[in-house]
N, C-alpha and C positions, 0 to 999 in steps of 0.2 A: 471517574474517580477510581483510583487504584487503592486497594486495601492489601494489607499484609496479614495473612492468617498463619498463626504459629502453633505447632504441636511441640511441646517442650518435654525433654527428659523421658522419652518413651523407653522403658526398660524391657528389653527382650533377650531371648537366648537363641543362638544359632551356631552353626559350624562356620568358623572363619579363622584363617591362619594358615601358615605354611609348615609348621612343625607337626610331627606325627601325633602328639597328644591333641593338638588343636583340630586335627582332622577327624578325631573320633569322639570327642566330648564337646557338647554345646557349651558355649561361653556366654557371659553377659556382654551385651552391647547396649549403648545408650544412643538413641536416635533423636535428633532435633531437626525439625523441618520448618522452613518459612516458605509460604506460597504467596505469590502476588496474583491478584485477580481483580477484574473490573467489578466493583461492588455497587456501582451507581443504581442499578435497577433494584438490588436488594434493599438499599437504603430507602428508595422511593416506595417499594411495596411492603417492606418488612416481612418478606416471605422467603423461607429457606430454599425454595425452588429457584430463586433468582440469585443464588450465591453458591459458594463451594460448601458442600455438606462435609464438614471436617470429620464427622463421625464415620462416614463412609470411607473417606481417605484413610483414616486411622485404622479401621478394620482391614483394609486392603494391605496396608504396610505391615501390620502384625502378621497376617496370614502369610505374606510373601517372605518376610524375614525369618520367621520361626521355622519355615520348611527349607530355607536356603542353605547353600553350601558354597562359600567363596574362599579363595585363597587370600584375597586382599580386601581390606576395608574400603578401598577405592571402588572396587567393583560392586560391593554391597551398597555403598552410597549412591552410585550411579543407578542401580536398579530401583532404589527408593525414589530417586528423582524421576525416573521414567514412569513410575506408578502415579506420581503426582501430576506429571504433564499429560497423562492420558485423560485427565479430566478437562473437558472443553473450556471451562472458564479460567483455568490456571495458565498463565503465560510465562511465568518464571518461577523457579524454585531454588532454594538453597538448602542443602542437606549436610548435617554434620553427624558422623558416626564415630563413636569412641569405644575403645575396649578398656574398661577399668582394670587396673592392675597388670596391664600387659608389660609394662617396664618397671624394673626395680627402682624404687625411690620416687616414682611418678604416680599421680592419681589415675591418670589414663593417658592413652595415646589415640589419635584419631585423624580424620580427614574431613575437610569441609570443601564442598564443591557447589558450583552454581550452574544450572542449565536453563536454557530458554527454548521456547518452541521454535524460534528462528534458527536454532542449531548453534547459537553462539554460546561459548563457555568462558568463564573467568575463574 
């Protein structure tokens, strides 16, 4: 049984961008994560040890993003995906990273990417 665990609208601040001001001042980013994992054992046991502890994953994402410095949101999203895939039970992850207000007249701009432990991407 495969479950999809989601962390939605995680609002963080980090250095991301190619312009001079973006390289010196932290900006707001919004991170959304969907993680696919086998949850059959957790359903059977009703025990957090048998599933993905999303609180642990969330803390790791926050710590990594807030101390990060990337030129591209693509690189930031890939780093978040790698954090998720470092957890044994997670087999696939989809990450969306958005920069609110990065474009005039747009609410945000961002990237969505998918990674799997098999190394396949879409």
